[in-house]
N, C-alpha and C positions, 0 to 999 in steps of 0.2 A: 767282388761277387762273381765275376766271369771266371776266375781261376777256380773257384769252388765247383762250378758246374762242369769244368773240364778235368777235375781231379780223376786220375785213373783212365783218362781217355787220350787217344792220339788223334789229332785232326790234321789232315793233309789237304792243302789247297793245290788243285791241279787244273789242267785244261784239257779238253778233248778237241780243241781247235788245232788242226793239223797244218796250218799255213807256216808256222815257224817250226820246222821239223825237229830241230834239236831240243826245243822246249817240250814238245809233245813226247819225244823219246825219253827224256829225263823223267817226265811225269809217269810214263808207263813203267820205267825201271823202278822208281821208288814204290809205286803201287805193288809191283810184282815182288819186290823184296819183302814187304810186309805180309803179302799173301802167302808167299812160300814159307815163311816162318810162322804162319797161322796166327798172326797178331791182328786183333780186331782194331779197326780204325774207322774214323768218320771221314769220308771224302767230300770235299766241297769244290765242285767243278765250276770255276768262274765263267766258263763259256756258256753254261746252261742257266746260271743265275747271276745277274749283275750285282745283287746285294752281297754275294760272297766276295766279289771284287772290292767293293767299298769296305767291307769288313776286314779284308786282308790289308788294304792300304792303312787303315786305322791301326791295326795291330802291329804292322811293321814300323809305323811312325813311332809308336810307343817304345820299341826296342832299338830305334835308330838304325834300322836296316832298310835298304830299298827292296821292294817286293820283286822277287825273281823266282818264277815257278820252277819246280815245285817247292812249297814251303811247308815245313812240318812243325807242329806244336805238340809237345808232350806234357801232360798235366798243366796245360796253359802256358808253358814256357817255350820260348822260341828255340828251335833246334837248328833251323837253316833250310 
């Protein structure tokens, strides 16, 4: 059922927490790539909402990948 809700959507898990500079910069880069191509996406910032972090862990376990920000899901499918 979760995939049906995300059909036609891009979800990006990011962080605005600047302590780990490389992670923050990668998140900014991915966000800008989608914005520059005028692609609509839903951003879930795990620094602002801890529920997004839990959601990300669950989703990454399903696909067998460790969560490493940024993470992109397109149509509910893990892109990386």
